[in-house]
Every structure is written in C-alpha cells, then in structure tokens.
C-alpha positions as a Markdown table, in Angstrom:
| # | Residue | x | y | z |
|---|---|---|---|---|
| 1 | Met | 13.8 | -19.0 | -1.1 |
| 2 | Asn | 12.3 | -17.0 | 1.8 |
| 3 | Ala | 12.9 | -13.3 | 1.1 |
| 4 | Lys | 11.6 | -11.0 | 3.8 |
| 5 | His | 10.8 | -7.6 | 2.5 |
| 6 | Pro | 10.1 | -4.9 | 5.1 |
| 7 | Ala | 7.9 | -3.0 | 2.6 |
| 8 | Leu | 5.7 | -6.1 | 2.1 |
| 9 | Val | 5.4 | -6.7 | 5.9 |
| 10 | Trp | 4.4 | -3.0 | 6.5 |
| 11 | Gly | 1.9 | -3.2 | 3.6 |
| 12 | Ala | 0.4 | -6.4 | 5.0 |
| 13 | Val | 0.0 | -4.7 | 8.4 |
| 14 | Val | -1.6 | -1.5 | 7.0 |
| 15 | Val | -4.0 | -3.4 | 4.8 |
| 16 | Gly | -4.8 | -5.9 | 7.6 |
| 17 | Val | -5.6 | -3.1 | 10.0 |
| 18 | Ala | -7.7 | -1.3 | 7.4 |
| 19 | Leu | -9.7 | -4.5 | 6.6 |
| 20 | Ile | -10.4 | -5.1 | 10.3 |
| 21 | Ala | -11.6 | -1.5 | 10.6 |
| 22 | Leu | -13.8 | -2.1 | 7.5 |
| 23 | Ala | -15.2 | -5.2 | 9.1 |
| 24 | Val | -16.3 | -3.1 | 12.1 |
| 25 | Leu | -17.8 | -0.6 | 9.8 |
| 26 | Tyr | -19.8 | -3.3 | 8.0 |
| 27 | Trp | -21.1 | -4.6 | 11.3 |
| 28 | Val | -22.0 | -1.2 | 12.8 |
| 29 | Glu | -23.4 | 0.8 | 9.9 |
| 30 | Pro | -26.4 | -0.1 | 7.8 |
| 31 | Ala | -25.8 | -0.4 | 4.0 |
| 32 | Ser | -27.2 | 3.1 | 3.4 |
| 33 | Ser | -24.7 | 4.7 | 5.7 |
| 34 | Leu | -21.6 | 3.2 | 4.1 |
| 35 | Pro | -19.5 | 5.4 | 1.9 |
| 36 | Ser | -20.5 | 5.0 | -1.7 |
| 37 | Phe | -17.0 | 3.7 | -2.7 |
| 38 | Ile | -17.3 | 0.7 | -0.3 |
| 39 | Pro | -18.8 | -2.4 | -1.8 |
| 40 | Gly | -22.2 | -3.1 | -0.3 |
| 41 | His | -23.4 | 0.5 | -0.3 |
| 42 | Glu | -27.2 | 0.5 | -1.0 |
| 43 | Ala | -29.1 | 3.8 | -0.8 |
| 44 | Gly | -32.1 | 3.6 | 1.5 |
| 45 | Ser | -31.2 | 0.1 | 2.9 |
| 46 | Ser | -31.2 | -0.7 | 6.6 |
| 47 | His | -29.4 | -4.0 | 6.0 |
| 48 | His | -26.1 | -4.8 | 7.8 |
| 49 | His | -23.5 | -6.7 | 5.7 |
| 50 | Val | -22.5 | -9.3 | 8.3 |
| 51 | Lys | -20.9 | -11.7 | 5.8 |
| 52 | His | -18.9 | -8.8 | 4.2 |
| 53 | Gly | -17.7 | -8.0 | 7.7 |
| 54 | Ile | -16.7 | -11.6 | 8.5 |
| 55 | Ala | -14.8 | -12.0 | 5.3 |
| 56 | Ser | -13.0 | -8.6 | 5.7 |
| 57 | Phe | -12.1 | -9.5 | 9.3 |
| 58 | Phe | -10.7 | -12.9 | 8.5 |
| 59 | Val | -8.6 | -11.6 | 5.6 |
| 60 | Gly | -7.3 | -8.8 | 7.8 |
| 61 | Val | -6.3 | -11.2 | 10.5 |
| 62 | Ala | -4.7 | -13.5 | 7.9 |
| 63 | Leu | -2.6 | -10.5 | 6.7 |
| 64 | Leu | -1.5 | -9.7 | 10.2 |
| 65 | Ile | -0.5 | -13.3 | 10.9 |
| 66 | Tyr | 1.4 | -13.3 | 7.6 |
| 67 | Ala | 3.3 | -10.1 | 8.7 |
| 68 | Trp | 4.0 | -11.6 | 12.1 |
| 69 | Phe | 5.5 | -14.7 | 10.6 |
| 70 | Gln | 7.6 | -12.7 | 8.2 |
| 71 | Thr | 9.2 | -10.7 | 11.1 |
| 72 | Gly | 10.4 | -13.9 | 12.8 |
| 73 | Gly | 14.0 | -14.9 | 12.7 |
| 74 | Asp | 15.5 | -17.7 | 10.7 |
| 75 | Lys | 15.8 | -20.6 | 13.2 |
| 76 | Lys | 17.3 | -23.8 | 12.0 |
| 77 | Lys | 17.1 | -26.8 | 14.2 |
| 78 | Glu | 20.4 | -28.6 | 14.7 |
| 79 | Leu | 20.3 | -32.3 | 15.3 |
| 80 | Pro | 22.0 | -33.3 | 18.5 |
| 81 | Ala | 25.3 | -35.1 | 18.1 |
| 82 | Ser | 24.9 | -38.9 | 18.6 |
C-alpha cells in the first residue's frame, strides 16, 4: 500500500525547509544568540553548534527527498513480450 497524501507531502516540504534554515542558523549564530526556544541556546556562550546544524540539515534534506519521491507517478514496468 503506497498512499500518497498531499498534506503529508506539503508538511514534509515545510518542515524540511524549516530544518535547513535552522541548520544555517546553527552554523551562523553563536549559542548565546539563538532564540531561547531552540535547543542549544546557552546564555553567554560563543560556541557554534556545528553538529546540531549538520543533523538538522541532513534531516531536512531527507524530508525534501521523501516529498520528492511521494510526488512521482506510479510507474509499473511491463515485461516485453517474448
């Protein structure tokens, strides 16, 4: 069973793009400049969360790939007649 739900595809795209943006935020901003609701916020720290950014980036890309595959058509290969 391969049900393709448009809401699930759009949700994966939105969350994937948000996670990639979060990855950039992790790489650019030090821990003290991150919003307090984001994991990794540390007051007074100049540390950059590189591993958090890498993880966020790869999960975001995986969600975009999932959405891409879900939008593809159903192609069934037919065997050539012998």
